[in-house]
C-alpha positions in Angstrom: 19.4 4.2 -20.3 19.8 1.8 -17.4 18.6 4.4 -14.9 15.6 5.2 -17.0 14.6 1.6 -17.4 15.2 1.0 -13.6 12.9 3.9 -12.8 10.3 2.6 -15.1 10.5 -0.9 -13.4 10.2 0.6 -10.0 7.1 2.6 -11.2 5.5 -0.6 -12.6 6.4 -2.5 -9.5 4.2 -0.2 -7.4 1.1 -1.6 -9.1 1.8 -5.3 -8.3 0.7 -5.1 -4.7 -2.6 -3.4 -5.7 -3.6 -6.3 -8.1 -2.2 -8.9 -5.7 -4.2 -7.4 -2.8 -7.4 -7.3 -4.9 -6.9 -11.0 -5.9 -6.1 -12.0 -2.4 -9.1 -10.1 -0.9 -11.4 -11.6 -3.5 -10.0 -15.0 -2.7 -8.9 -15.7 -6.3 -5.9 -17.7 -5.1 -5.7 -19.8 -8.4 -5.3 -16.5 -10.4 -2.8 -15.2 -7.9 -0.7 -18.3 -8.0 -0.8 -18.5 -11.7 0.2 -14.8 -12.1 3.1 -15.1 -9.7 4.4 -18.2 -11.3 3.8 -16.9 -14.8 5.4 -13.5 -14.1 8.5 -15.3 -12.7 8.6 -17.4 -15.8 8.2 -14.5 -18.2 10.9 -12.5 -16.2 13.3 -15.3 -16.5 12.7 -16.2 -20.1 12.6 -12.7 -21.4 15.7 -11.7 -19.5 17.6 -14.7 -20.9 16.4 -14.0 -24.4 17.2 -10.3 -24.3 20.7 -10.9 -22.7 21.5 -13.6 -25.3 20.5 -11.1 -28.0 23.4 -8.9 -26.8 21.5 -6.4 -24.7 23.5 -7.4 -21.5 22.2 -5.7 -18.3 19.7 -3.6 -20.3 18.2 -6.9 -21.6 17.8 -8.3 -18.1 16.1 -5.1 -16.9 13.8 -5.0 -20.0 12.9 -8.7 -19.2 11.9 -7.6 -15.7 9.9 -4.7 -17.1 8.0 -6.9 -19.7 7.2 -9.3 -16.8 5.7 -6.5 -14.7 3.6 -5.3 -17.7 2.4 -8.8 -18.4 1.6 -9.3 -14.7 -0.5 -6.2 -14.6 -2.4 -6.9 -17.8 -3.2 -10.4 -16.9 -4.1 -9.6 -13.3 -6.8 -7.1 -14.5 -8.7 -10.0 -16.1 -10.3 -11.4 -12.9 -11.0 -8.0 -11.5 -12.6 -6.3 -14.5 -16.1 -6.7 -13.0 -15.2 -4.3 -10.3 -14.9 -1.5 -12.8 -18.6 -1.9 -13.8 -19.7 -0.6 -10.3 -20.0 3.0 -9.4 -17.2 4.8 -7.6 -17.5 5.2 -3.9 -16.3 8.3 -2.0 -13.2 7.3 0.0 -12.0 9.1 3.0 -8.3 9.7 2.3 -7.6 10.4 6.0 -8.7 6.9 6.8 -6.3 5.4 4.2 -3.6 7.6 5.6 -4.2 6.5 9.2 -4.2 2.8 8.1 -1.0 3.3 6.2 0.8 4.9 9.1 -0.5 2.2 11.5 0.6 -0.6 9.0 4.0 0.9 8.6 4.7 0.9 12.3 3.4 -2.7 12.6 5.6 -3.9 9.8 8.7 -1.9 10.6 9.7 -4.0 13.7 9.2 -7.2 11.8 11.4 -6.0 9.0 14.0 -4.9 11.4 13.9 -8.1 13.4 14.4 -10.2 10.2 17.2 -8.0 8.7 19.0 -6.0 11.4 21.2 -8.8 12.4 22.7 -9.2 8.9 23.4 -5.5 8.7 25.2 -5.6 12.1 27.2 -8.7 11.2 28.4 -7.1 7.9 29.4 -4.1 9.9 31.3 -5.8 12.7 32.7 -8.9 11.1 35.1 -9.7 8.2 33.7 -10.5 4.7 34.1 -14.3 5.0 32.4 -14.6 8.4 29.7 -12.2 7.2 29.1 -14.3 4.1 28.7 -17.5 6.2 26.3 -15.7 8.5 24.3 -14.2 5.7 24.0 -17.6 4.1 22.9 -19.3 7.3 20.5 -16.4 7.9 18.9 -16.8 4.6 18.4 -20.6 5.1 16.8 -19.8 8.5 14.4 -17.4 6.8 13.0 -20.3 4.8 10.3 -20.7 7.6 9.0 -17.2 6.9 8.6 -18.1 3.2 7.0 -21.5 3.8 4.4 -20.0 6.1 3.6 -17.0 3.9 1.1 -18.8 1.6 -0.9 -20.1 4.6 -1.2 -16.6 6.0 -2.0 -15.2 2.6 -5.0 -17.6 2.2 -6.0 -17.7 5.9 -6.4 -13.9 6.4 -9.0 -13.2 3.8 -11.0 -16.3 4.8 -10.9 -15.3 8.4 -12.0 -11.8 7.6 -14.9 -13.2 5.6 -15.9 -15.5 8.4 -15.8 -12.6 10.9 -17.9 -10.5 8.6 -20.5 -13.3 8.4 -20.4 -13.4 12.2 -19.0 -17.0 12.1 -16.2 -18.1 14.5 -12.9 -18.0 12.8 -11.0 -19.5 15.7 -11.0 -23.0 14.3 -9.5 -21.7 11.0 -6.9 -19.8 12.8 -5.9 -22.7 15.0 -5.8 -25.1 12.1 -3.5 -22.7 10.2 -1.2 -22.4 13.2 -0.7 -26.1 13.4 0.5 -26.4 9.8 
Protein backbone atom coordinates (compact mmCIF):
# COMPACT_ATOMS: atom_id res chain seq x y z
CA UNK A 1 0.00 0.00 0.00
CA UNK A 2 2.71 2.51 0.91
CA UNK A 3 4.67 1.89 -2.28
CA UNK A 4 1.57 2.31 -4.46
CA UNK A 5 0.65 5.57 -2.72
CA UNK A 6 4.26 6.77 -3.00
CA UNK A 7 4.25 5.99 -6.72
CA UNK A 8 0.98 7.88 -7.14
CA UNK A 9 2.46 10.88 -5.29
CA UNK A 10 5.55 10.83 -7.52
CA UNK A 11 3.30 10.69 -10.60
CA UNK A 12 1.23 13.65 -9.36
CA UNK A 13 4.35 15.62 -8.49
CA UNK A 14 5.40 15.57 -12.14
CA UNK A 15 2.53 17.94 -12.99
CA UNK A 16 3.43 20.60 -10.42
CA UNK A 17 6.33 22.11 -12.42
CA UNK A 18 4.08 22.34 -15.48
CA UNK A 19 1.41 24.40 -13.79
CA UNK A 20 3.98 26.43 -11.84
CA UNK A 21 5.87 27.16 -15.04
CA UNK A 22 2.68 28.26 -16.78
CA UNK A 23 1.74 30.60 -13.94
CA UNK A 24 5.29 31.94 -13.77
CA UNK A 25 5.48 32.53 -17.53
CA UNK A 26 2.09 34.25 -17.49
CA UNK A 27 3.33 36.37 -14.56
CA UNK A 28 0.45 35.28 -12.32
CA UNK A 29 2.61 35.53 -9.22
CA UNK A 30 -0.32 36.04 -6.84
CA UNK A 31 -1.85 32.76 -7.97
CA UNK A 32 1.52 31.05 -7.77
CA UNK A 33 2.16 32.25 -4.22
CA UNK A 34 -1.37 31.38 -3.12
CA UNK A 35 -1.15 27.90 -4.59
CA UNK A 36 2.25 27.23 -3.01
CA UNK A 37 1.15 28.43 0.43
CA UNK A 38 -2.27 26.77 0.17
CA UNK A 39 -0.72 23.50 -1.01
CA UNK A 40 1.66 23.45 1.93
CA UNK A 41 -1.21 24.16 4.32
CA UNK A 42 -3.37 21.40 2.81
CA UNK A 43 -0.43 18.98 2.96
CA UNK A 44 0.20 19.75 6.63
CA UNK A 45 -3.43 19.77 7.76
CA UNK A 46 -4.48 16.67 5.81
CA UNK A 47 -1.43 14.74 6.98
CA UNK A 48 -2.05 15.67 10.61
CA UNK A 49 -5.74 14.79 10.29
CA UNK A 50 -5.15 11.43 8.62
CA UNK A 51 -2.32 10.46 10.98
CA UNK A 52 -4.47 11.39 14.00
CA UNK A 53 -7.25 9.17 12.60
CA UNK A 54 -4.84 6.24 12.94
CA UNK A 55 -3.55 5.91 9.38
CA UNK A 56 0.06 6.51 10.51
CA UNK A 57 2.54 6.72 7.59
CA UNK A 58 -0.19 5.98 5.05
CA UNK A 59 -2.12 8.99 6.39
CA UNK A 60 0.88 11.26 5.97
CA UNK A 61 1.38 10.05 2.40
CA UNK A 62 -2.31 10.43 1.59
CA UNK A 63 -2.17 14.00 2.93
CA UNK A 64 0.65 14.73 0.49
CA UNK A 65 -1.35 13.14 -2.34
CA UNK A 66 -4.46 15.18 -1.52
CA UNK A 67 -2.37 18.37 -1.54
CA UNK A 68 -0.95 17.57 -4.99
CA UNK A 69 -4.45 16.91 -6.35
CA UNK A 70 -5.76 20.17 -4.86
CA UNK A 71 -2.76 22.12 -6.21
CA UNK A 72 -3.32 20.67 -9.69
CA UNK A 73 -7.04 21.46 -9.74
CA UNK A 74 -6.68 24.99 -8.34
CA UNK A 75 -3.72 25.85 -10.58
CA UNK A 76 -5.78 25.07 -13.67
CA UNK A 77 -8.23 27.88 -12.88
CA UNK A 78 -6.02 30.81 -13.98
CA UNK A 79 -4.82 28.99 -17.12
CA UNK A 80 -8.14 27.63 -18.44
CA UNK A 81 -8.22 30.33 -21.13
CA UNK A 82 -5.22 28.65 -22.77
CA UNK A 83 -7.33 25.58 -23.60
CA UNK A 84 -9.68 27.70 -25.75
CA UNK A 85 -6.95 28.31 -28.32
CA UNK A 86 -6.08 25.86 -31.05
CA UNK A 87 -3.21 23.45 -30.60
CA UNK A 88 0.05 24.40 -32.28
CA UNK A 89 2.34 21.84 -33.82
CA UNK A 90 5.37 21.45 -31.58
CA UNK A 91 8.74 20.21 -32.74
CA UNK A 92 9.61 17.52 -30.22
CA UNK A 93 13.29 17.59 -31.16
CA UNK A 94 13.47 21.23 -30.02
CA UNK A 95 12.02 20.28 -26.64
CA UNK A 96 14.51 17.42 -26.38
CA UNK A 97 17.45 19.71 -27.24
CA UNK A 98 16.30 22.27 -24.68
CA UNK A 99 15.89 19.56 -22.04
CA UNK A 100 19.39 18.22 -22.61
CA UNK A 101 20.88 21.70 -22.46
CA UNK A 102 18.91 22.51 -19.29
CA UNK A 103 20.03 19.27 -17.65
CA UNK A 104 23.70 20.05 -18.24
CA UNK A 105 23.28 23.61 -16.99
CA UNK A 106 21.48 22.58 -13.78
CA UNK A 107 23.67 19.53 -13.02
CA UNK A 108 26.78 21.51 -11.96
CA UNK A 109 24.63 23.76 -9.77
CA UNK A 110 23.05 20.79 -8.01
CA UNK A 111 26.44 19.13 -7.59
CA UNK A 112 27.97 22.33 -6.26
CA UNK A 113 25.21 22.73 -3.68
CA UNK A 114 25.03 19.09 -2.53
CA UNK A 115 28.26 17.23 -3.26
CA UNK A 116 30.07 18.53 -0.19
CA UNK A 117 27.43 17.01 2.09
CA UNK A 118 27.76 13.62 0.40
CA UNK A 119 31.53 13.70 0.76
CA UNK A 120 31.37 14.75 4.42
CA UNK A 121 28.93 11.94 5.21
CA UNK A 122 31.30 9.50 3.56
CA UNK A 123 34.58 10.64 5.15
CA UNK A 124 33.54 11.85 8.62
CA UNK A 125 31.84 10.32 11.65
CA UNK A 126 28.09 10.71 12.19
CA UNK A 127 28.29 13.53 14.75
CA UNK A 128 30.68 15.67 12.70
CA UNK A 129 28.62 14.98 9.59
CA UNK A 130 25.47 16.05 11.39
CA UNK A 131 27.03 19.35 12.45
CA UNK A 132 28.29 19.98 8.93
CA UNK A 133 24.94 19.17 7.33
CA UNK A 134 23.17 21.51 9.76
CA UNK A 135 25.64 24.32 9.00
CA UNK A 136 25.37 23.62 5.28
CA UNK A 137 21.58 23.84 5.38
CA UNK A 138 21.76 27.14 7.24
CA UNK A 139 24.20 28.38 4.59
CA UNK A 140 21.76 27.42 1.81
CA UNK A 141 19.23 29.93 3.13
CA UNK A 142 20.66 32.51 0.71
CA UNK A 143 19.59 30.28 -2.20
CA UNK A 144 16.04 30.11 -0.92
CA UNK A 145 15.84 33.82 -0.12
CA UNK A 146 16.94 34.82 -3.61
CA UNK A 147 14.77 32.26 -5.46
CA UNK A 148 11.54 34.35 -5.47
CA UNK A 149 13.43 37.33 -6.91
CA UNK A 150 14.76 35.22 -9.75
CA UNK A 151 11.37 33.58 -10.27
CA UNK A 152 9.72 36.97 -10.78
CA UNK A 153 12.59 38.68 -12.59
CA UNK A 154 13.12 36.08 -15.31
CA UNK A 155 9.66 36.25 -16.97
CA UNK A 156 9.66 40.04 -16.70
CA UNK A 157 13.11 40.24 -18.34
CA UNK A 158 11.99 37.90 -21.11
CA UNK A 159 8.90 40.01 -21.74
CA UNK A 160 11.00 43.19 -21.85
CA UNK A 161 13.46 41.55 -24.27
CA UNK A 162 10.58 40.39 -26.46
CA UNK A 163 9.22 43.96 -26.53
CA UNK A 164 12.70 45.19 -27.55
CA UNK A 165 13.11 47.05 -24.25
CA UNK A 166 16.32 47.17 -22.24
CA UNK A 167 16.10 44.65 -19.40
CA UNK A 168 19.49 45.68 -17.97
CA UNK A 169 18.04 47.97 -15.31
CA UNK A 170 15.69 45.25 -14.12
CA UNK A 171 18.54 42.76 -13.92
CA UNK A 172 20.81 45.19 -12.07
CA UNK A 173 18.08 46.15 -9.57
CA UNK A 174 17.39 42.47 -8.88
CA UNK A 175 21.07 41.76 -8.32
CA UNK A 176 21.30 44.45 -5.64
CA UNK A 177 18.49 43.00 -3.56
